[in-house]
VEXSERO-629253 format. One line per field, with one value per residue (C-alpha): residue number from 1; residue in three letters; chain; x, y, z. Coordinates in Angstrom, 1 decimal. Example, Ala and Ser with C-alpha at 12.3 -4.5 7.8 and 13.67 -1.06 7.14 Angstrom:
BEGIN
num <- [1,2]
residuo <- [ala,ser]
cadena <- [A,A]
u <- [12.3,13.7]
v <- [-4.5,-1.1]
w <- [7.8,7.1]
***
This chain:
BEGIN
num <- [1,2,3,4,5,6,7,8,9,10,11,12,13,14,15,16,17,18,19,20,21,22,23,24,25,26,27,28,29,30,31,32,33,34,35,36,37,38,39,40,41,42,43,44,45,46,47,48,49,50,51,52,53,54,55,56,57,58,59,60,61,62,63,64,65,66,67,68,69,70,71,72,73,74,75,76,77,78,79,80,81,82,83,84,85,86,87,88,89,90,91,92,93,94,95,96,97,98,99,100,101,102,103,104,105,106,107,108,109,110,111,112,113,114,115,116,117]
residuo <- [met,gln,thr,phe,phe,leu,ala,phe,ile,ala,ile,ala,ser,gly,ala,val,gly,asn,leu,leu,ile,lys,leu,ser,ser,lys,asp,ile,pro,gln,thr,leu,ser,leu,asp,thr,phe,gly,lys,ile,phe,thr,ser,pro,met,leu,leu,phe,gly,ile,leu,phe,leu,val,gly,ser,phe,pro,val,tyr,ala,leu,val,leu,gln,arg,leu,pro,val,ser,phe,gly,phe,pro,leu,val,gln,asn,leu,ala,phe,val,ala,leu,leu,val,leu,ser,phe,phe,phe,leu,lys,glu,gln,leu,thr,phe,ile,asn,leu,leu,gly,ile,leu,leu,leu,ile,val,gly,leu,phe,leu,ala,gly,ala,lys]
cadena <- [A,A,A,A,A,A,A,A,A,A,A,A,A,A,A,A,A,A,A,A,A,A,A,A,A,A,A,A,A,A,A,A,A,A,A,A,A,A,A,A,A,A,A,A,A,A,A,A,A,A,A,A,A,A,A,A,A,A,A,A,A,A,A,A,A,A,A,A,A,A,A,A,A,A,A,A,A,A,A,A,A,A,A,A,A,A,A,A,A,A,A,A,A,A,A,A,A,A,A,A,A,A,A,A,A,A,A,A,A,A,A,A,A,A,A,A,A]
u <- [79.2,81.7,84.4,84.0,84.2,87.5,88.7,87.8,90.0,92.9,92.6,92.3,95.2,97.4,96.8,97.1,100.3,101.8,100.7,102.2,105.6,105.6,104.8,107.5,110.2,110.7,112.2,114.7,118.0,118.6,122.0,122.5,124.2,123.8,122.3,119.7,118.7,118.4,116.0,114.0,113.5,112.6,110.1,106.7,104.9,107.1,106.5,102.8,103.0,104.8,102.3,99.4,101.0,101.9,98.5,96.8,98.3,96.4,93.2,94.2,94.9,91.3,90.0,92.0,90.7,87.1,87.3,88.9,92.4,91.7,89.1,90.4,94.0,92.9,90.1,92.4,95.5,93.7,91.4,94.3,96.0,92.9,92.7,96.3,95.8,92.9,94.7,97.9,95.8,94.3,97.2,100.3,98.8,99.8,98.1,95.2,95.0,92.4,94.5,94.6,90.8,90.5,92.8,90.7,87.5,89.2,90.4,86.9,85.2,87.8,87.1,83.3,84.2,86.6,84.0,81.2,79.9]
v <- [108.7,111.3,108.6,107.5,111.1,111.4,108.1,109.7,112.7,110.4,108.3,111.3,113.3,110.3,109.4,113.0,113.4,110.4,111.6,115.0,113.4,111.2,114.2,116.3,113.6,114.6,117.8,116.2,114.8,111.1,111.6,112.2,115.5,118.9,120.2,117.5,118.3,122.0,121.1,118.8,121.6,124.2,122.1,123.4,120.3,118.0,120.2,120.1,116.3,116.1,118.5,116.3,113.2,114.7,116.2,112.9,111.3,113.3,112.5,108.8,108.8,109.9,107.2,104.6,106.1,105.5,102.1,98.9,98.9,95.5,97.5,101.0,100.2,98.1,100.5,103.6,101.8,99.7,102.4,104.8,102.3,102.1,105.8,106.1,103.5,105.5,108.9,107.5,106.2,109.6,111.9,109.8,107.7,104.6,101.3,100.0,96.3,93.6,92.2,95.6,95.9,92.4,93.3,96.4,94.3,91.7,94.6,96.0,92.6,92.0,95.2,94.3,90.9,92.3,94.9,92.3,91.5]
w <- [118.5,119.6,120.0,116.4,115.3,117.2,115.6,112.2,113.1,114.2,111.0,108.7,110.2,110.3,106.7,105.5,107.5,105.8,102.4,103.0,104.2,101.0,98.7,100.3,100.0,96.3,97.5,99.9,98.7,99.3,100.8,104.4,105.1,106.9,103.8,103.9,107.4,106.4,103.6,105.9,108.4,105.7,103.7,104.5,103.2,105.4,108.4,107.9,107.5,110.8,112.4,111.2,112.5,115.9,116.1,115.6,118.7,121.4,119.5,119.2,122.9,123.5,121.3,123.3,126.5,125.4,123.6,124.5,123.2,121.4,119.3,119.3,118.1,115.1,114.3,114.0,112.6,109.9,108.8,108.6,106.3,104.2,104.0,103.0,100.2,98.8,99.1,97.5,94.6,93.9,94.9,94.1,91.2,92.9,91.9,93.8,92.8,93.3,96.1,97.8,97.6,99.0,101.8,102.5,102.6,105.0,107.3,107.5,108.1,110.7,112.5,112.6,113.9,116.5,117.6,117.8,121.3]
***
């Protein structure tokens, strides 16, 4: 049970980190310059996004240590993708289509099949 709690932490922190990076991107110019790098390193939201992503890696490593990689990797990566789809629907007002929902269902069914003994 502790392993799945760690997986939840890795999934949530990865999804939140990506969401924060996306949200912060509106404050960063699209041109590549020294000024752009200055804005990147002074954007609190971007720095928190990076912190969440970097913080998810040690937790993810613990999950991979405790589960077979053939199950731990798809568990964390696929569910992080699902979490990001849901977060982007609510916070970024991105569309969640029938095809997206079908894909989510297939990912979850696939995880159950991959984890079956």
